[in-house]
Structures are given as structure tokens and as C-alpha cells.
C-alpha positions in Angstrom: -13.1 -6.2 -6.3 -12.8 -4.5 -3.0 -15.5 -4.8 -0.4 -17.0 -1.6 1.5 -17.1 -2.2 5.1 -18.4 -0.1 8.0 -18.3 -0.3 11.9 -21.1 -3.3 11.6 -19.6 -5.4 9.1 -15.9 -4.9 9.8 -15.7 -8.0 12.3 -17.3 -10.6 9.9 -15.2 -9.1 6.8 -12.0 -8.5 8.3 -11.4 -10.1 11.7 -13.1 -13.3 10.9 -11.5 -13.6 7.3 -9.4 -17.0 6.7 -6.9 -15.3 4.4 -5.0 -11.8 4.9 -7.1 -8.8 4.5 -5.7 -5.3 3.1 -7.9 -2.8 4.6 -7.8 0.7 2.8 -9.0 3.6 5.5 -10.0 6.3 3.3 -12.5 9.3 2.7 -14.2 10.9 -0.1 -12.4 14.2 0.3 -9.0 12.9 0.5 -7.3 13.5 -2.6 -4.4 11.2 -2.0 -7.0 8.5 -1.1 -8.5 9.1 -4.6 -5.1 8.9 -6.3 -4.5 5.5 -4.4 -7.9 4.3 -5.5 -6.9 2.6 -8.8 -3.8 1.1 -7.3 -5.9 -0.6 -4.5 -8.5 -2.0 -7.5 -5.4 -3.6 -9.2 -4.3 -5.2 -6.1 -7.7 -6.3 -5.3 -7.5 -8.0 -9.1 -4.1 -9.5 -8.8 -4.5 -11.0 -5.4 -8.1 -12.2 -5.6 -8.4 -15.5 -3.8 -5.1 -14.8 -2.0 -6.1 -11.4 0.0 -9.3 -9.7 0.7 -9.1 -6.0 -0.1 -11.6 -4.0 2.1 -12.2 -0.4 2.1 -13.3 1.7 5.0 -14.8 5.2 4.6 -13.7 6.8 7.8 -16.3 9.1 7.9 -18.8 6.4 7.9 -17.0 3.9 10.3 -15.8 6.4 13.1 -15.6 3.7 16.0 -13.3 1.4 13.6 -10.8 4.2 12.4 -10.6 5.4 16.1 -10.3 1.8 17.3 -7.0 1.4 15.0 -5.7 4.9 15.7 -6.0 6.1 12.2 -4.9 9.5 12.6 -4.1 10.3 8.7 -5.2 8.7 5.6 -5.0 7.2 3.4 -3.7 4.3 5.7 -3.7 0.8 4.6 -3.6 -2.0 7.2 -2.7 -5.6 6.5 -4.7 -7.8 9.0 -3.8 -11.6 9.2 -5.5 -13.9 11.8 -7.8 -11.1 12.9 -4.5 -9.2 14.0 -3.2 -5.7 12.5 0.1 -7.2 10.8 1.6 -4.4 9.0 0.7 -0.8 8.0 1.7 1.8 5.4 0.5 5.4 5.7 0.0 7.9 2.8 -0.2 7.4 -1.0 2.4 4.6 -1.4 3.3 2.9 -4.3 1.8 -0.5 -5.8 5.4 -2.1 -5.4 5.3 -1.1 -1.5 1.7 -2.7 -1.0 2.7 -5.7 -2.9 5.9 -6.1 -1.0 3.9 -6.0 2.2 1.4 -8.4 1.0 4.0 -10.9 -0.1 5.5 -10.9 3.6 2.0 -12.2 5.0 1.2 -14.8 2.4 
């Protein structure tokens, strides 16, 4: 299950995590984001205990989105040891996401 985070909970959930974190920057009005949502849910289930999956609604977390230079959504960032380690932009395939995650496990 993915965790919804905002500007106030981002540091605790993502930057201080002991395991890699996949962060999905999205918005309610974004159709590619909605298409990607079921894939993110599958990834969350398959990697449970090995990767934390967080969702950041860019409309509700403008400071965080701006801080990481989010210019288009969906954008997925893999955080490892509190730092961005990899990035995918657009409605990418489940295989592409899995490949990036495997590189950081």
C-alpha cells in the first residue's frame, strides 16, 4: 500500500526511510497519472518490505514538488539513503519501474 505524503510528512516518510523509497509525484487532474496508479499499486504490493512507495499530490505539496524540480507529471523518483537516486518521467511501464528499483536494492 502506498503512503500519501505532503510537505510536512515528506522528510519523515521519504528522507529518513531505512529502505529505498519510490515517490510518485502526481495530480488528480493528470490523466497519465491516473493510468499509472494501478501500476504503482502493483509495485507497492510486490516490493512490500523492500521498497516504500509514497505518493505526493503536487497540488497539495507545492514546496516539495518545487524543491525536486518537478516540471511534468507523473514523475517517479527513487530515493536511497535520503537522496534522489533515479528518476522516471511520464507514464512508464511496470518493467521500467521494476528495473530502476532493482538497481537500488
